[in-house]
C-alpha positions as CSV (number, residue, x, y, z in Angstrom):
1,M,78.0,95.5,103.1
2,S,80.4,98.4,102.4
3,V,83.5,98.8,101.2
4,E,85.3,99.3,104.5
5,S,83.8,96.6,106.1
6,S,84.7,93.8,103.3
7,V,88.3,94.4,104.0
8,A,88.5,94.7,107.7
9,G,89.2,90.6,109.0
10,L,91.4,90.6,105.8
11,A,94.5,88.3,107.1
12,R,97.2,86.3,105.2
13,D,95.1,83.4,104.5
14,S,92.0,85.4,103.0
15,D,90.7,85.5,99.7
16,W,92.4,88.1,97.7
17,S,91.3,86.9,94.5
18,G,88.7,89.4,94.2
19,L,89.9,92.6,95.0
20,R,91.4,95.7,93.4
21,V,94.0,97.4,95.7
22,G,95.7,100.4,94.6
23,V,99.4,100.9,95.9
24,L,100.2,104.2,96.0
25,G,103.8,104.6,95.5
26,V,106.4,102.5,93.6
27,G,109.4,102.8,96.4
28,I,111.0,99.9,98.2
29,A,108.0,99.4,100.2
30,G,105.2,100.2,97.8
31,F,107.2,97.6,95.0
32,S,107.4,94.6,98.5
33,C,103.4,95.6,99.1
34,A,102.2,95.1,95.2
35,D,104.3,91.7,95.0
36,A,102.6,90.5,97.8
37,L,99.3,91.6,97.1
38,M,100.1,89.9,93.9
39,Q,100.9,86.4,95.1
40,L,98.1,86.9,97.2
41,G,95.6,87.2,93.8
42,A,95.0,90.5,94.0
43,S,94.6,93.0,91.7
44,V,97.0,95.4,92.0
45,Y,97.1,98.9,90.5
46,I,100.5,100.9,91.1
47,I,99.6,104.7,91.3
48,D,102.5,106.8,91.3
49,S,102.8,111.1,90.6
50,Q,106.5,110.6,89.4
51,N,107.4,109.3,86.5
52,G,111.6,108.8,86.7
53,E,113.2,106.1,85.9
54,K,113.4,104.0,89.4
55,Q,109.5,104.2,89.1
56,Q,109.5,102.8,85.8
57,E,112.0,100.4,86.2
58,R,109.9,98.8,89.6
59,S,106.8,99.7,87.6
60,G,107.7,97.7,84.5
61,I,108.8,94.5,86.5
62,L,105.5,94.6,88.1
63,G,103.6,95.2,85.0
64,S,105.1,92.4,83.7
65,L,103.1,90.2,86.1
66,G,100.0,91.6,85.5
67,A,99.6,94.9,87.5
68,H,97.9,97.9,86.0
69,V,100.8,100.9,85.7
70,F,99.5,104.3,86.2
71,L,102.8,106.6,86.5
72,G,103.3,110.2,86.5
73,V,99.3,111.2,87.5
74,A,98.1,114.1,89.7
75,E,94.7,112.6,90.7
76,L,93.4,108.7,91.1
77,P,92.8,106.4,88.1
78,D,88.9,106.4,87.6
79,Q,89.0,102.6,88.9
80,R,87.3,101.1,91.1
81,L,89.5,100.1,93.9
82,D,88.4,98.2,97.5
83,L,91.5,99.2,99.2
84,V,94.4,101.9,98.5
85,I,97.9,100.8,99.9
86,T,99.6,104.4,100.4
87,S,103.7,105.2,100.7
88,P,104.8,106.8,103.8
89,G,106.5,109.5,101.2
90,L,103.1,111.0,100.8
91,E,101.5,113.5,103.4
92,P,98.2,112.5,105.2
93,H,96.5,115.5,103.7
94,H,98.1,114.3,99.7
95,I,95.3,114.4,96.8
96,F,95.9,110.5,96.4
97,H,94.3,110.2,100.3
98,R,91.6,112.9,100.1
99,Q,89.9,111.0,96.9
100,A,90.5,107.4,98.3
101,F,88.2,108.9,101.3
102,Q,85.8,111.0,98.8
103,R,85.4,107.6,97.4
104,D,85.2,105.8,100.8
105,I,88.1,103.2,100.1
106,P,90.0,102.3,103.0
107,V,94.0,103.5,103.3
108,W,96.1,101.4,104.9
109,G,100.0,101.8,105.3
110,E,102.7,99.7,104.8
111,L,102.5,98.4,108.4
112,E,98.8,98.1,108.5
113,L,99.6,95.5,105.2
114,A,102.1,93.6,106.9
115,W,100.4,93.3,110.1
116,R,97.3,91.6,108.2
117,L,100.0,89.3,106.3
118,R,101.2,87.9,109.2
119,S,101.3,84.2,109.9
120,R,98.0,83.2,111.9
121,L,100.8,80.2,113.6
122,N,103.5,81.4,115.6
123,A,104.1,84.6,114.1
124,A,107.3,87.0,115.3
125,Q,106.4,88.8,118.2
126,W,107.1,92.9,116.8
127,L,109.1,95.2,119.3
128,C,108.6,98.5,118.0
129,I,111.0,102.0,117.7
130,T,109.8,105.4,117.0
131,G,111.7,108.8,118.2
132,T,112.7,112.0,116.4
133,N,115.9,110.8,116.8
134,G,118.2,107.4,117.6
135,K,115.7,104.8,115.7
136,T,118.0,103.3,113.7
137,T,121.2,102.8,116.4
138,T,118.3,101.7,119.2
139,T,116.6,99.0,116.3
140,L,120.5,97.7,115.6
141,M,121.1,97.4,119.3
142,L,118.2,95.7,120.2
143,E,118.7,93.2,117.0
144,S,122.3,92.7,118.5
145,M,120.7,91.5,121.7
146,L,118.4,89.2,120.1
147,R,120.5,87.7,118.0
148,A,123.0,87.4,121.1
149,S,120.4,86.0,123.0
150,G,119.5,82.9,120.9
151,Y,116.6,84.5,119.1
152,R,116.3,84.4,115.2
153,T,115.2,87.8,114.4
154,V,116.4,90.5,111.9
155,A,115.8,94.8,111.9
156,A,113.4,95.8,109.3
157,G,110.4,98.5,108.4
158,N,112.1,102.0,107.9
159,I,115.4,101.0,108.4
160,G,115.7,99.5,104.5
161,N,114.4,95.8,105.1
162,S,110.9,95.6,104.1
163,L,108.7,94.6,106.9
164,V,106.2,93.5,104.5
165,D,109.0,90.8,102.7
166,V,109.7,89.8,106.3
167,V,106.3,88.5,107.3
168,M,105.5,87.1,104.3
169,H,108.7,84.7,104.9
170,D,108.5,84.4,108.7
171,E,110.7,81.9,110.5
172,L,111.5,84.3,113.3
173,D,110.8,84.6,117.2
174,A,110.4,88.8,117.0
175,I,111.6,91.5,114.8
176,A,112.9,94.6,115.5
177,I,111.2,97.6,114.2
178,E,112.1,101.0,113.0
179,V,109.0,103.1,112.5
180,G,109.2,107.0,111.3
181,A,106.5,109.0,111.6
182,P,105.2,108.8,108.1
183,Q,104.4,105.2,108.6
184,L,102.1,105.9,110.9
185,P,99.1,107.8,110.3
186,F,97.8,104.6,108.2
187,V,97.9,102.0,110.9
188,H,94.6,100.5,112.4
189,S,95.2,97.1,114.0
190,M,98.7,96.5,114.5
191,S,99.3,95.2,118.3
192,P,103.3,95.5,118.9
193,F,104.1,93.4,122.2
194,A,106.0,96.1,123.2
195,S,106.9,99.8,121.8
196,V,108.9,102.7,122.7
197,C,109.0,106.4,121.5
198,L,112.8,107.6,122.9
199,N,112.0,111.4,122.2
200,L,110.4,113.9,120.4
201,A,111.2,116.9,118.8
202,P,110.2,119.3,115.6
203,D,110.4,117.1,112.7
204,H,108.4,116.3,109.3
205,V,106.7,119.7,110.1
206,D,106.1,120.1,106.6
207,H,104.8,116.7,105.8
208,F,102.1,116.8,109.0
209,A,101.4,120.7,108.5
210,G,102.4,121.3,112.3
211,F,104.2,120.0,115.4
212,D,100.9,118.9,117.1
213,A,100.0,116.8,114.0
214,Y,103.3,115.2,114.2
215,A,103.6,114.6,117.8
216,E,100.1,112.7,117.3
217,T,101.1,110.6,115.2
218,K,104.1,109.9,117.0
219,A,101.9,108.8,119.9
220,R,99.9,106.2,118.0
221,I,102.9,103.8,118.0
222,Y,101.6,102.2,121.5
223,T,98.4,101.9,120.6
224,N,97.2,98.4,121.1
225,T,100.4,97.6,122.9
226,Q,100.4,94.7,124.5
227,C,103.2,94.0,127.1
228,A,105.4,96.7,127.2
229,A,104.8,100.6,126.8
230,I,108.8,102.3,126.8
231,Y,109.2,105.7,127.6
232,N,111.8,108.1,128.1
233,D,111.7,109.5,131.7
234,A,113.8,113.0,130.4
235,D,110.9,113.8,127.6
236,P,107.6,115.2,129.5
237,R,105.9,114.3,126.4
238,T,106.5,110.6,126.1
239,I,105.6,109.9,129.3
240,A,102.3,112.0,128.6
241,M,102.2,109.6,125.1
242,V,102.2,106.6,127.4
243,E,99.8,107.9,130.0
244,N,97.1,108.6,127.2
245,A,97.8,105.7,125.3
246,D,94.9,102.8,124.5
247,V,97.1,99.8,125.3
248,I,95.9,96.7,125.9
249,E,95.2,95.9,129.1
250,G,97.6,94.6,131.2
251,A,100.2,96.5,129.5
252,R,102.8,97.9,131.6
253,A,104.6,101.5,131.9
254,I,108.2,101.5,131.8
255,G,110.6,104.1,131.9
256,F,114.6,104.9,130.9
257,T,116.9,107.2,132.4
258,L,120.3,108.6,132.6
259,G,120.1,108.6,136.6
260,I,119.2,105.9,138.9
261,P,116.1,104.3,137.7
262,G,112.7,104.2,140.4
263,L,110.8,100.9,140.3
264,S,109.7,99.6,136.9
265,M,112.9,101.6,135.1
266,L,115.9,101.3,133.2
267,G,118.7,103.8,134.4
268,V,122.2,103.9,134.9
269,V,123.9,103.1,138.4
270,D,127.6,103.7,138.7
271,G,128.9,103.0,135.2
272,A,126.5,100.4,135.1
273,I,122.6,99.9,133.0
274,V,120.8,98.4,135.6
275,D,117.0,96.8,135.2
276,R,114.3,97.8,137.9
277,A,111.4,96.2,135.3
278,F,112.1,92.7,134.4
279,I,113.3,91.3,137.6
280,P,111.1,89.6,140.5
281,N,112.6,91.6,143.2
282,R,112.3,95.1,141.6
283,R,111.1,96.6,144.9
284,D,114.2,96.3,146.2
285,A,116.8,95.4,144.1
286,A,118.7,96.3,140.8
287,Q,120.0,93.8,137.5
288,E,123.3,95.3,136.3
289,L,122.6,94.1,132.4
290,A,126.2,95.9,131.1
291,L,128.5,98.8,131.6
292,V,128.1,102.0,130.1
293,S,131.6,101.6,128.3
294,D,130.3,98.6,126.9
295,I,128.3,101.4,124.4
296,H,129.5,102.6,121.4
297,P,130.1,105.4,119.9
298,S,129.7,106.8,123.1
299,A,127.7,109.6,123.9
300,S,124.4,110.5,126.4
301,H,122.3,109.8,123.8
302,N,123.4,106.4,122.8
303,T,123.6,105.8,126.5
304,Q,119.5,106.6,126.3
305,N,119.3,104.3,122.7
306,A,121.0,101.3,124.7
307,L,118.4,101.7,127.7
308,A,115.9,101.6,125.6
309,A,116.9,98.4,123.3
310,A,117.3,96.7,126.7
311,G,113.9,97.4,127.9
312,L,112.6,96.1,124.6
313,A,114.9,92.8,125.0
314,R,114.1,92.4,128.3
315,A,110.3,93.1,127.5
316,F,110.3,90.0,125.1
317,G,109.6,86.8,126.9
318,T,107.5,88.4,129.7
319,S,103.5,88.0,130.4
320,R,101.4,91.0,130.7
321,V,99.8,91.6,134.1
322,E,96.7,90.1,134.1
323,P,94.0,92.9,135.7
324,G,93.5,91.9,139.1
325,A,96.5,90.2,139.4
326,S,100.1,91.4,141.8
327,D,102.2,93.1,139.9
328,S,105.0,90.5,140.4
329,V,106.4,90.1,136.7
330,D,108.5,87.5,134.7
331,V,112.4,87.2,134.3
332,G,113.6,89.1,131.2
333,G,112.9,87.2,128.1
334,V,116.8,88.7,127.1
335,T,119.9,87.8,130.0
336,P,121.7,90.1,131.2
337,S,124.5,88.0,129.5
338,A,123.5,88.7,126.1
339,I,122.6,92.5,126.6
340,R,125.9,93.0,127.4
341,T,127.1,90.9,124.5
342,G,125.0,92.3,122.2
343,L,125.8,95.8,123.0
344,Q,129.6,94.5,122.4
345,E,128.7,93.2,119.3
346,F,126.8,96.3,117.9
347,E,127.9,97.5,114.6
348,P,126.6,101.1,114.4
349,A,125.0,102.2,110.9
350,G,127.2,104.9,109.3
351,H,127.1,108.9,109.6
352,R,126.1,108.8,112.8
353,I,128.8,110.6,115.3
354,A,131.6,108.5,113.5
355,L,135.4,110.0,113.7
356,V,136.3,110.0,110.4
357,R,140.0,111.2,111.7
358,E,142.2,113.1,113.9
359,L,144.5,115.3,112.6
360,D,146.9,117.7,114.9
361,G,145.1,117.4,117.6
362,V,141.8,117.5,115.8
363,A,138.7,115.3,115.4
364,Y,136.7,115.4,112.5
365,V,133.3,114.0,113.0
366,D,130.5,112.8,110.1
367,D,126.8,113.4,112.0
368,S,125.0,113.2,108.2
369,K,122.2,112.0,110.0
370,A,121.2,114.3,112.2
371,T,118.7,115.6,110.1
372,N,116.9,117.8,112.1
373,A,117.5,120.4,114.6
374,H,117.3,118.5,117.8
375,A,119.6,115.9,116.8
376,A,121.8,118.5,115.7
377,E,121.6,119.8,119.0
378,T,122.5,116.4,120.9
379,S,125.5,115.8,118.8
380,L,127.2,119.3,119.1
381,M,126.6,118.7,123.6
382,N,129.2,116.1,123.0
383,Y,131.9,118.4,122.4
384,S,133.5,121.4,124.0
385,S,134.9,123.6,121.5
386,V,132.9,122.7,117.7
387,I,133.5,123.9,114.0
388,W,130.0,123.0,112.9
389,I,128.9,122.5,109.4
390,A,125.3,122.7,109.0
391,G,122.8,123.6,106.1
392,G,120.0,122.2,104.0
393,L,116.2,121.9,103.6
394,A,115.0,122.8,107.1
395,K,111.2,120.9,106.5
396,G,110.1,123.9,108.6
397,Q,112.1,123.7,111.6
398,N,113.5,126.4,113.7
399,F,116.9,126.5,114.9
400,D,116.5,129.2,118.3
401,E,116.6,126.8,120.6
402,L,119.1,124.5,119.8
403,V,121.5,127.7,119.3
404,R,120.2,129.0,123.2
405,K,122.0,126.1,124.3
406,T,124.9,125.3,122.3
407,G,126.0,128.8,121.2
408,D,128.8,128.4,124.0
409,R,130.3,125.5,122.4
410,I,130.2,127.1,118.9
411,K,133.6,128.3,117.5
412,A,132.5,129.0,114.1
413,V,129.9,127.6,112.1
414,I,130.6,127.1,107.9
415,L,126.6,127.0,106.1
416,M,125.7,125.3,103.0
417,G,122.5,124.3,101.2
418,T,119.0,125.9,100.7
419,D,117.9,127.2,104.4
420,G,121.0,128.0,105.4
421,P,119.9,131.6,106.4
422,L,117.2,130.6,108.8
423,I,120.5,128.9,111.2
424,E,122.1,132.5,110.2
425,E,119.6,134.1,111.9
426,A,118.9,131.9,114.8
427,L,123.0,132.6,115.4
428,T,122.4,136.3,115.0
429,R,119.9,136.6,117.8
430,H,121.2,134.3,120.1
431,A,124.9,133.7,119.2
432,S,125.9,136.7,117.8
433,N,129.8,136.9,118.5
434,V,130.5,133.2,116.7
435,P,131.9,133.8,113.0
436,I,129.6,132.7,110.3
437,I,130.4,131.5,106.8
438,T,128.4,130.9,104.1
439,L,128.9,128.8,100.9
440,A,127.1,130.5,98.3
441,T,127.5,127.5,95.8
442,R,124.9,125.0,95.9
443,E,127.1,122.1,93.9
444,T,128.5,118.8,96.1
445,S,132.0,120.5,95.8
446,A,130.7,122.8,98.8
447,M,131.3,120.1,101.3
448,R,135.2,120.1,100.1
449,Q,135.7,123.6,100.7
450,A,133.7,123.9,104.2
451,V,136.1,121.0,105.2
452,E,139.1,123.4,104.2
453,I,137.7,126.4,105.8
454,A,137.4,124.3,109.2
455,H,140.9,122.9,108.9
456,E,142.2,126.4,108.5
457,R,140.6,127.8,111.3
458,A,140.8,124.7,113.7
459,V,143.6,124.0,117.0
460,P,144.0,121.1,118.6
461,G,141.4,120.2,120.9
462,D,138.6,121.5,118.6
463,T,136.0,119.2,116.8
464,V,135.3,119.7,113.3
465,L,131.7,118.7,113.4
466,L,129.2,117.9,110.3
467,A,125.6,117.5,112.2
468,P,123.5,119.4,109.7
469,G,120.0,119.9,111.5
470,C,118.6,119.7,108.1
471,A,117.1,117.1,105.5
472,S,120.5,116.8,102.4
473,W,118.0,116.8,99.5
474,D,119.1,120.4,97.7
475,M,122.9,119.2,97.2
476,F,123.3,115.6,97.7
477,T,121.4,112.1,97.1
478,D,121.0,111.8,100.7
479,Y,122.9,111.9,104.0
480,A,124.5,108.8,103.5
481,H,126.0,110.9,99.8
482,R,126.7,113.8,102.2
483,G,128.6,112.2,104.7
484,N,131.0,110.4,102.7
485,S,131.9,113.8,100.4
486,F,132.9,115.0,104.2
487,S,134.7,112.0,104.7
488,Q,136.4,112.0,101.3
489,A,137.3,115.7,101.9
490,V,138.7,115.6,105.3
491,A,141.0,112.1,103.9
492,S,142.3,114.6,101.6
493,L,143.3,117.2,104.0
494,E,147.5,117.4,104.8
495,S,148.7,117.9,108.2
496,A,149.8,121.3,108.8
497,M,152.5,119.8,111.9
498,P,156.2,119.0,110.2
499,G,156.6,115.5,109.4
500,G,153.1,114.8,108.7
501,G,149.7,114.0,111.4
502,N,147.9,111.0,112.0
C-alpha cells in the first residue's frame, strides 16, 4: 500500500497511533494542528526554518508533551514521515514541499486536516469566504447574522481562531470560515456547504510566483461546494470561477450585485438589500432582507460584503437541487429579520475604513488593512478629496491601475516604506500633477511625520486616509500596529481653529 493510500481515508475516529506526521511551521495554525494530532496519538515532528522566541516557546510546550522538534532547519529532517501538515506561510514551491513530494509524502494544509477531524455525527456546516479584500468583514457579518438567528456559530480560520481547535470541540451548527489564498493549495477533500469568492485582484503575487497561480488557487474555494457557490456579478473573474468549478451536482450559482438583482441573485433595490435566490417565488418577487443604512461602516464595498454574507446566511438551511428536479428552493435558513439584526449588531474589525477623528472639518480615516492595491483603490473611491498616506512592502504588485482610477481624487500623497518608490513611479506616469512627499526614515516615527504633514496641508472637506496598498512588515509589526500608530498620531494633533476643534 502506498503512503498516499494509507492516509487517504484518515478521519477523526481513525487510528492515528502508528502515524508519523510532520508539522511545518509552529505558528498559531501549526501549534493547533500539532496539539490535535498528539491528542489523537500520532507521533508529531515540528519542523520550522525559524528559531525565534515564539518558535522556541511554542515548540517547547509541544516538546514537553512528546513532539520531536527541529527548529532553524533549511531542509526536511531525515525522518520517515507518513504525512505533512503545512503552514500557509510557506509558499507552494517551498523546499519543504518539494522534498515532501520527492519522498512521496502527502501534504495537507490546515483546512484539509480540520475537515478530516470533524465529527462524523452532526458536524457543523462550513460556510467559506475568500477573496482579495473584504474577507474578515464578510466573515464577521455572517457570524453576526447566524447568531441573530439563534444558530450556534463562530468565526474561524484565517480570522485568528484556529479551525482545527474549533472542530476538535465542535458543538456548533455552522462555522463562518475566512480562507486566505495561502491556505488553499493543499486542500483535497474539503466540501463546504456554501462558498464565496468576493473579488479577485493582484495580491500575494510573490507567494504564488504570479497572478495566474494566485487566481487558480482562489478558485479552489468552490471545489466540492454542496449547496451554493456565490459570486460577485461585478467581477467577471469570480463568475468564471463558478462556471468552471467542480461543485457537487445540484449546487446552485448565486450572484450578488449593487444593482437590481436578476434571478438567483441578491441585490439592492430602493435602498434595501433584497433576495431573489432563496425564496419560493423568486421568478416574480424579491424578499427584503435589510436596509443599506443598516450597514456600517457605510461604503459601497461594505454593501457588497453584506450581500455576500447574506447570501451565505440564506443558503444555510436550504437543500441542494436534486438532478432532474424542478428549480424551486426552500426558504433561506436565516430569516430576513435576523439578517437585518445581524448587520445592525455587527462589530467591524479594527483598521478598516475607521473614522479616527474629525478635526477642523477634516476626516482622519484608518484603513491600515488595505494591504494591497485593490483594497487601497476601493478605499480611495469613497472620498472626493484625499491626502493619501501609503507605502510599505508591495508584494510584487503594480499600482498603475489604482492611480489611473483614483488620481483625480488625490490631493497629495505621503509615501513611506520600502516600496514607496513604486507608487511614486505610477503617480508620475498617470497623475503627475499630484504633489508627492517621500519620507526617508524607516522608523515607526515616520507615521507621526506623515500625519503632521497631512494636517498642515488639509483643508475642510478633505480626508486624510491611511490606505497603504502595501504590507506593513518593513516598518511595523503588522497592519494593526501601523493603524494604531496612525490613530495615536491623529489623537495628538491640535486644532488650528480658535477655541480648539472637535
